[in-house]
C-alpha positions as CSV (number, residue, x, y, z in Angstrom):
1,M,73.7,95.9,124.9
2,L,72.3,92.9,124.0
3,Q,70.6,94.8,121.2
4,D,73.7,96.7,120.4
5,L,75.2,93.0,119.6
6,D,72.3,92.0,117.7
7,R,73.0,95.3,115.4
8,L,76.7,93.4,115.1
9,G,75.0,90.2,114.2
10,P,75.9,90.4,110.5
11,V,79.3,90.8,110.9
12,F,79.4,88.0,114.1
13,A,78.2,85.6,111.8
14,V,81.0,85.9,108.8
15,M,83.6,86.4,111.6
16,A,82.1,83.2,112.9
17,T,82.1,81.3,109.5
18,A,85.5,82.2,109.5
19,G,86.4,80.6,112.3
20,V,84.5,77.4,111.8
21,I,86.2,77.0,108.3
22,F,89.6,77.3,110.5
23,L,88.6,74.8,112.8
24,V,87.0,72.5,109.5
25,D,90.0,73.1,107.5
26,M,92.6,71.9,110.0
27,I,91.2,68.1,110.4
28,M,90.0,67.7,106.9
29,R,92.8,65.5,105.2
30,R,91.6,65.2,101.4
31,E,93.2,67.9,98.8
32,D,90.0,68.8,97.4
33,K,87.9,71.4,99.9
34,R,85.8,73.2,97.9
35,V,83.6,71.7,100.5
36,L,84.7,74.8,102.6
37,A,83.3,77.5,99.9
38,G,79.8,76.1,100.4
39,L,80.5,76.9,104.2
40,A,81.3,80.1,103.7
41,I,78.3,80.6,101.5
42,T,76.1,79.3,104.3
43,G,77.9,82.1,106.6
44,L,77.4,85.0,104.0
45,G,73.6,83.6,103.7
46,V,72.8,83.7,107.5
47,A,74.5,87.2,107.7
48,A,72.3,88.2,104.9
49,L,69.1,87.0,106.3
50,W,69.9,88.5,109.9
51,L,70.0,92.0,108.5
52,V,66.7,91.7,107.0
53,S,65.6,90.7,110.2
54,L,67.4,93.6,111.6
55,I,65.8,95.5,109.1
56,L,61.9,94.3,109.3
57,R,62.4,94.3,113.3
58,E,63.4,98.2,112.3
59,R,66.7,97.9,114.6
60,E,68.0,100.8,112.7
61,A,70.0,103.3,115.1
62,S,73.6,104.4,116.4
63,F,74.9,101.7,118.9
64,F,77.5,101.7,121.3
65,S,77.6,105.3,122.0
66,D,77.2,106.4,118.8
67,S,80.4,104.7,117.6
68,M,78.3,102.2,115.5
69,A,75.6,102.7,113.3
70,L,73.1,100.3,111.9
71,D,71.5,102.9,108.9
72,N,70.5,103.0,105.6
73,F,74.0,103.6,104.4
74,S,75.6,100.9,106.4
75,I,72.8,98.6,105.5
76,F,73.3,99.3,101.5
77,F,76.8,98.7,101.4
78,T,76.6,95.5,103.9
79,F,74.4,93.5,101.5
80,L,77.4,94.9,98.8
81,F,80.0,93.3,100.5
82,I,78.5,90.3,101.4
83,G,77.6,90.2,97.5
84,V,80.9,91.0,96.8
85,S,82.8,88.0,98.8
86,G,80.0,85.0,98.0
87,A,80.5,86.2,94.4
88,V,84.2,85.6,94.6
89,I,84.4,82.6,96.0
90,L,81.9,81.0,94.1
91,A,83.9,82.5,91.1
92,S,87.3,81.0,92.5
93,W,85.5,77.1,92.7
94,D,88.0,76.2,89.8
95,Y,90.9,78.3,90.8
96,L,91.0,77.2,94.5
97,G,93.5,74.0,93.9
98,R,96.0,76.4,93.3
99,F,96.0,76.9,96.7
100,G,96.8,73.7,97.6
101,Q,96.5,72.4,101.4
102,R,95.6,76.5,101.8
103,Q,92.2,76.7,100.6
104,G,90.0,76.7,103.9
105,E,92.8,79.9,104.4
106,F,92.5,81.7,101.5
107,I,88.0,81.4,102.2
108,A,88.5,82.6,105.7
109,L,90.3,85.2,104.9
110,V,88.0,86.8,102.9
111,L,85.2,86.3,104.9
112,I,87.4,88.1,107.8
113,A,88.4,91.2,105.2
114,S,84.6,91.5,104.4
115,S,83.5,91.4,108.2
116,G,86.3,94.8,108.3
117,M,84.7,96.2,105.6
118,M,81.2,95.6,106.9
119,L,82.2,97.3,110.3
120,L,84.2,100.3,108.3
121,S,80.7,101.4,106.5
122,G,78.8,102.0,109.9
123,A,81.8,103.1,112.2
124,R,81.1,106.8,113.3
125,D,84.2,107.2,115.4
126,L,88.0,107.4,114.2
127,V,88.9,104.7,116.8
128,A,86.3,102.2,115.4
129,I,87.2,103.4,111.9
130,F,90.8,103.0,112.7
131,V,90.7,99.2,113.8
132,A,88.5,98.4,111.1
133,L,90.5,99.6,109.2
134,E,93.3,97.0,110.0
135,L,91.4,94.5,110.0
136,T,90.8,94.7,106.3
137,S,93.7,95.9,105.6
138,I,96.0,93.1,107.3
139,T,94.3,90.2,105.7
140,Q,94.4,91.8,102.5
141,F,98.4,92.4,102.4
142,V,98.2,88.6,103.1
143,L,95.8,87.5,100.1
144,A,98.2,89.6,98.0
145,G,100.8,86.8,98.4
146,F,99.1,84.0,99.0
147,L,101.0,82.2,95.9
148,R,104.5,82.5,97.3
149,D,105.6,83.6,93.8
150,D,108.2,86.0,93.1
151,K,105.3,88.5,91.5
152,G,103.1,88.1,94.5
153,S,105.4,87.8,96.9
154,E,107.2,91.4,95.9
155,A,103.5,93.0,95.1
156,A,102.4,92.0,98.8
157,L,105.5,93.5,100.1
158,K,105.1,96.6,98.6
159,Y,101.6,96.7,99.4
160,L,102.5,95.9,103.2
161,L,104.7,98.9,103.3
162,L,102.8,101.5,101.5
163,G,99.8,100.2,104.3
164,A,101.5,100.7,106.5
165,V,102.7,104.3,105.6
166,S,99.1,105.4,104.6
167,S,97.7,104.0,108.1
168,A,100.0,106.2,110.2
169,V,99.3,109.4,107.7
170,I,95.5,108.5,108.8
171,L,96.6,108.7,112.3
172,Y,97.8,112.1,112.0
173,G,95.0,113.0,110.3
174,M,92.7,111.7,113.1
175,A,95.2,113.5,115.5
176,F,94.5,116.7,114.1
177,L,90.8,116.0,114.5
178,F,90.7,115.1,117.9
179,G,92.9,117.7,118.9
180,I,90.5,120.0,117.2
181,S,87.3,118.7,118.6
182,G,88.3,117.0,122.2
183,T,86.1,114.0,120.9
184,T,86.3,110.7,118.3
185,R,82.7,110.7,117.9
186,L,82.2,112.3,114.2
187,V,78.2,112.6,115.2
188,T,76.4,112.4,118.4
189,T,72.7,111.8,119.1
190,D,73.0,112.9,122.7
191,G,73.9,116.1,122.2
192,S,77.3,115.3,123.4
193,P,80.7,116.4,121.8
194,S,81.2,115.5,118.0
195,I,83.6,116.3,115.2
196,A,80.5,117.8,113.3
197,A,79.4,119.6,115.8
198,A,82.5,121.2,117.0
199,I,83.5,122.3,112.8
200,A,79.8,123.2,112.6
201,S,80.6,125.9,115.4
202,G,84.3,126.6,114.3
203,D,85.4,129.8,112.6
204,E,88.2,130.8,110.6
205,G,90.4,130.0,112.7
206,M,90.3,126.6,113.0
207,R,90.7,126.2,108.9
208,S,94.9,125.4,108.6
209,A,94.7,123.1,111.4
210,L,91.2,121.4,109.5
211,I,92.8,121.6,106.1
212,V,96.4,119.6,107.3
213,S,93.7,117.2,108.9
214,M,92.0,116.5,105.5
215,V,95.3,116.9,103.5
216,F,96.4,113.7,105.8
217,L,93.2,112.0,105.5
218,A,93.1,112.2,101.9
219,A,96.5,111.3,101.0
220,G,95.9,107.4,103.9
221,F,92.5,107.1,102.6
222,G,93.7,107.4,98.9
223,F,96.0,104.8,99.3
224,K,92.9,102.8,100.0
225,M,90.9,104.5,97.0
226,A,93.8,104.1,94.9
227,I,94.3,107.4,93.7
228,V,97.5,109.6,92.2
229,P,99.7,109.8,93.8
230,F,99.0,107.0,96.5
231,Q,98.6,104.4,93.6
232,M,102.1,102.9,93.1
233,W,100.6,99.4,94.6
234,T,97.9,98.8,92.9
235,P,99.0,97.6,88.9
236,D,101.8,95.4,91.1
237,V,99.0,94.1,93.5
238,Y,96.8,93.1,90.6
239,Q,99.1,91.7,88.4
240,G,101.2,89.7,91.4
241,A,97.8,88.5,93.9
242,P,96.3,85.5,92.6
243,T,92.9,87.0,90.2
244,P,90.4,86.0,93.1
245,V,92.0,88.3,95.3
246,A,93.1,91.2,92.5
247,A,88.8,90.9,91.7
248,F,88.4,91.1,95.8
249,L,90.6,94.4,96.1
250,S,89.5,96.1,92.9
251,V,85.7,96.0,94.4
252,G,85.7,95.4,98.2
253,S,88.8,97.2,99.1
254,K,87.5,100.1,96.8
255,A,84.2,100.7,98.0
256,A,85.0,100.5,101.8
257,A,87.7,103.1,101.2
258,F,84.5,105.0,99.7
259,A,82.5,104.6,101.9
260,V,84.9,105.7,105.1
261,V,85.6,108.8,103.5
262,I,81.8,109.8,101.9
263,R,81.1,108.9,106.2
264,I,84.5,111.0,107.2
265,F,83.3,114.0,104.9
266,Y,80.0,114.3,104.7
267,E,79.3,113.6,108.0
268,G,82.2,114.9,110.4
269,F,83.7,117.7,108.1
270,G,79.9,118.4,106.1
271,P,79.3,119.9,102.8
272,D,77.6,123.3,104.0
273,T,80.6,124.3,106.7
274,F,83.0,127.1,106.1
275,V,85.6,124.1,105.3
276,G,83.2,122.5,102.7
277,D,84.5,124.6,99.9
278,D,87.6,123.6,100.8
279,W,87.1,119.4,100.6
280,K,85.3,119.9,97.6
281,M,88.3,121.3,95.8
282,L,90.4,118.7,97.2
283,F,88.8,115.9,95.6
284,A,88.3,118.1,92.4
285,V,92.0,118.5,92.2
286,L,92.9,114.5,92.6
287,A,89.6,113.0,90.8
288,A,91.4,115.2,87.7
289,V,95.0,113.4,88.1
290,S,93.6,110.5,88.8
291,M,91.6,110.2,85.8
292,T,94.0,111.3,83.4
293,V,97.2,109.4,84.8
294,G,95.5,106.4,84.8
295,N,94.3,106.3,81.8
296,I,97.5,107.4,79.9
297,M,99.2,104.7,81.6
298,A,96.9,102.4,80.8
299,I,97.1,102.9,77.4
300,R,101.0,101.2,77.2
301,Q,100.1,97.6,79.2
302,T,100.3,94.4,77.6
303,N,99.1,92.7,80.4
304,I,95.0,92.8,80.7
305,R,95.4,92.5,85.2
306,R,98.2,95.4,85.0
307,L,95.7,97.1,82.6
308,L,92.9,96.7,84.7
309,G,95.2,98.2,87.6
310,Y,95.3,101.5,85.7
311,S,91.8,101.3,84.9
312,S,90.9,101.2,88.6
313,I,93.2,104.0,89.4
314,A,91.1,106.3,86.4
315,Q,88.1,105.0,87.8
316,A,88.6,106.3,91.3
317,G,89.2,109.4,89.7
318,N,85.7,108.8,87.9
319,F,83.9,108.2,91.9
320,L,86.2,111.5,93.3
321,V,83.6,113.2,91.1
322,G,80.4,112.5,93.1
323,L,82.7,113.3,96.2
324,A,83.9,116.9,94.8
325,A,80.2,117.3,93.7
326,I,79.1,117.9,97.4
327,S,77.0,120.9,96.6
328,A,74.6,119.2,94.3
329,T,71.3,117.6,95.4
330,T,67.9,116.8,94.1
331,D,64.7,118.1,94.0
332,G,63.8,116.2,97.1
333,G,67.1,116.8,99.3
334,S,68.8,114.0,98.5
335,Q,73.0,114.4,97.9
336,L,73.3,113.8,94.5
337,G,77.1,113.8,95.0
338,A,77.1,111.2,97.2
339,S,74.2,109.2,96.4
340,G,76.1,109.2,92.7
341,V,79.1,107.7,94.3
342,V,77.4,105.1,95.8
343,F,75.6,104.1,92.8
344,F,78.6,103.8,90.9
345,L,80.1,101.4,93.1
346,A,77.3,99.3,92.9
347,T,77.3,99.4,89.1
348,Y,81.1,98.9,89.3
349,A,80.9,95.8,91.5
350,F,79.0,94.2,88.4
351,T,81.2,95.3,86.0
352,N,84.7,94.6,87.4
353,L,84.0,91.4,88.9
354,G,82.2,90.4,85.6
355,A,85.7,91.3,83.6
356,F,87.9,89.5,86.0
357,F,86.1,86.3,86.7
358,A,85.9,86.3,82.8
359,I,89.7,86.9,82.4
360,M,90.3,84.0,85.4
361,A,88.1,81.5,83.5
362,I,90.4,82.4,80.0
363,S,93.7,82.2,82.3
364,N,92.7,79.3,84.1
365,K,93.0,77.5,80.3
366,T,95.8,79.2,78.9
367,G,98.2,80.1,81.7
368,S,98.4,83.9,80.7
369,D,97.3,87.3,81.0
370,E,98.9,88.9,78.0
371,I,96.7,91.0,75.6
372,E,98.0,89.4,72.4
373,D,97.0,85.5,73.9
374,Y,93.6,87.0,73.3
375,A,93.6,86.6,69.9
376,G,90.5,85.4,68.2
377,M,89.2,84.5,71.9
378,V,85.4,85.2,70.7
379,R,85.7,82.0,69.0
380,R,88.1,80.1,71.6
381,A,85.9,80.8,74.7
382,P,82.9,82.9,73.3
383,I,80.9,83.3,76.7
384,P,84.1,84.5,78.3
385,A,85.1,87.3,75.5
386,W,81.4,88.4,75.4
387,V,81.0,89.2,79.3
388,L,84.4,90.4,79.0
389,T,83.4,92.9,76.2
390,L,80.4,93.9,78.0
391,C,82.0,94.8,81.2
392,L,84.8,96.3,79.2
393,L,82.0,98.6,77.3
394,S,80.6,99.5,81.1
395,L,83.6,100.3,82.1
396,T,84.4,102.7,79.4
397,G,80.3,104.1,79.8
398,L,79.0,103.0,76.6
399,P,75.2,102.6,76.4
400,P,73.4,100.1,77.3
401,T,75.8,98.8,80.4
402,A,75.5,100.3,83.5
403,G,78.6,101.8,83.7
404,F,76.8,104.4,81.3
405,I,74.2,105.4,83.8
406,A,77.0,105.5,86.3
407,K,78.9,108.3,84.6
408,I,75.6,110.3,83.5
409,Y,74.7,110.6,87.1
410,I,77.7,111.7,88.4
411,F,78.5,114.2,85.7
412,N,75.2,115.7,86.2
413,A,76.1,115.7,90.1
414,A,79.1,117.6,89.2
415,V,77.7,120.6,86.3
416,Q,74.8,120.8,88.9
417,A,78.0,121.9,91.8
418,D,79.1,124.3,89.0
419,L,82.1,121.4,88.2
420,V,81.6,121.6,84.2
421,W,85.6,122.0,83.6
422,L,86.0,118.6,85.7
423,V,82.8,117.5,84.0
424,V,85.2,118.0,80.6
425,I,88.3,116.2,81.8
426,A,86.4,113.2,82.4
427,V,84.6,113.1,79.1
428,L,87.7,113.6,77.2
429,N,89.4,110.5,79.7
430,T,86.3,108.5,78.7
431,V,87.8,109.1,75.9
432,V,91.0,107.7,76.2
433,S,90.0,105.0,77.9
434,A,87.6,103.7,75.2
435,F,91.2,103.3,73.1
436,Y,92.8,100.8,75.2
437,Y,89.2,99.5,76.6
438,M,88.3,98.4,73.1
439,G,91.8,97.6,72.1
440,V,91.1,94.1,74.3
441,A,87.7,93.9,72.2
442,R,89.4,93.9,69.1
443,Q,91.8,91.6,69.9
444,M,89.2,89.0,71.3
445,F,86.9,89.4,67.9
446,L,89.1,90.6,65.1
447,S,92.4,89.1,65.5
448,E,92.7,85.8,64.3
449,A,93.8,82.7,66.4
450,E,96.3,80.4,64.7
451,D,95.0,77.0,65.3
452,K,94.8,77.1,68.4
453,P,92.0,74.9,70.0
454,E,89.3,75.8,71.7
455,L,89.1,76.5,75.6
456,R,86.1,74.8,77.2
457,T,84.7,76.9,80.3
458,P,82.8,75.1,82.9
459,I,79.2,75.1,83.1
460,F,79.5,76.3,87.2
461,S,82.1,79.1,85.9
462,Q,79.0,80.1,82.7
463,G,76.4,81.0,85.5
464,I,78.8,82.8,87.5
465,L,79.6,84.9,84.6
466,V,76.2,84.9,83.0
467,L,74.8,86.6,86.3
468,A,77.5,89.5,86.3
469,A,76.9,90.4,82.9
470,A,73.2,90.2,83.6
471,G,73.9,92.8,86.6
472,V,75.8,94.8,84.0
473,F,72.9,94.8,81.6
474,T,70.2,95.0,84.2
475,F,71.0,98.4,85.5
476,G,72.0,99.8,82.6
477,V,68.3,99.3,81.3
478,Y,66.7,100.3,84.1
479,P,68.8,101.5,87.1
480,I,65.3,103.0,88.9
481,P,65.7,100.7,92.3
482,L,69.4,100.9,92.4
483,I,69.6,104.5,92.2
484,E,66.6,105.0,95.1
485,A,68.4,102.4,97.4
486,A,71.8,105.1,97.1
487,Q,69.8,107.6,97.5
488,R,68.0,106.6,100.3
489,A,71.4,105.5,101.7
490,V,72.9,109.0,101.6
491,N,69.9,110.6,102.9
492,V,71.3,109.9,106.4
493,F,73.9,112.5,106.1
494,A,70.9,114.8,104.9
């Protein structure tokens, strides 16, 4: 029992830090509470060190009666969530003043959401998955409306209502799985009943019920992943939520959703079962539709945060290409499609966080997110403008950025899985996305800023932007360590 609790130590560290921040926040009287951000980073550092300790002590195992797992997959995503939440808190340093006395609440809620994401990546039981999902979702609903203005409140309400519906749909899908298998465990290590075993030993008579379950789960988690036709909340929340929250949702929430979907479909339904081709085609169709709708809708946007909202929908379609490529493997037997998704999510974290941090640095000074106000920004705020341009190149999938390697990786998996038609659609959508991504860059570099003053970016913010840009560039030039980490993460499903 103590060893099981030890394996949850990183999650406990983050949760305990959030609780301490709530308590300290209540007794602090001064307006500037940015010292709480330092406390949060300390807590995240403790969680990271605890996770390293677990690795060194070789504590990787399934625990709590196979309800949770500490394996390469959960370790990879735990590090990712720690990094994302830490980056968002640090990048919010100059933004926290807008929250007034609620600065501590914002930081604590980010940590609580992160702890839920960490639990999601290791959950192997339907009940554990749902509890962790709700822990994450409820805090995100609150964060979306944190500014309490009209746009933020509207976005948060839409997010809450659609999120509640998606949770109910997920429960329907889980109920079908429980009815079929008689258990909530995806897999077990002691030979007891599991969903994976029930499906592997099943026959065509189960197909209809399993397809219904797959559709419900894809629809419910499709809301979390922001894929069409479950994406209605995305542009409104990205525009109405505080910029740090939009950055957090665009990366953390999406990564957590894809992590749990990979866990359920690869570990539960299985890529080689009699329903493998069914969920392969389901995700292939959703990928094609999401890429197309997201890119077409992004073209007409004039608000850069709303543009990135539709861009996020299109990028989710790219991730789904990897999920659809379930039959592609490397020479070593690694799941090429799944590792492609994991690698893409990691590179996307650097790319999208860098883009949002650059937007935050600019909008903090201009008070506007309209693309037309980015005219001549390379001369007014050179570092944010250059970082934003690099991130837009990466989102497009152009070299020498990490986004280019990620798209090549995932398209290669799709070709090996005989999904050439899907790759053709993805490449055409890449061309479409270049139009609006480069439209923003053109505005910053070629349009004239009519006697507008220079925007001074604080040194601290410049440092965060440079680190994000360094990640985008480094993994575009030398991606092998991250690719190997992604392959190790998904080898647990082999």
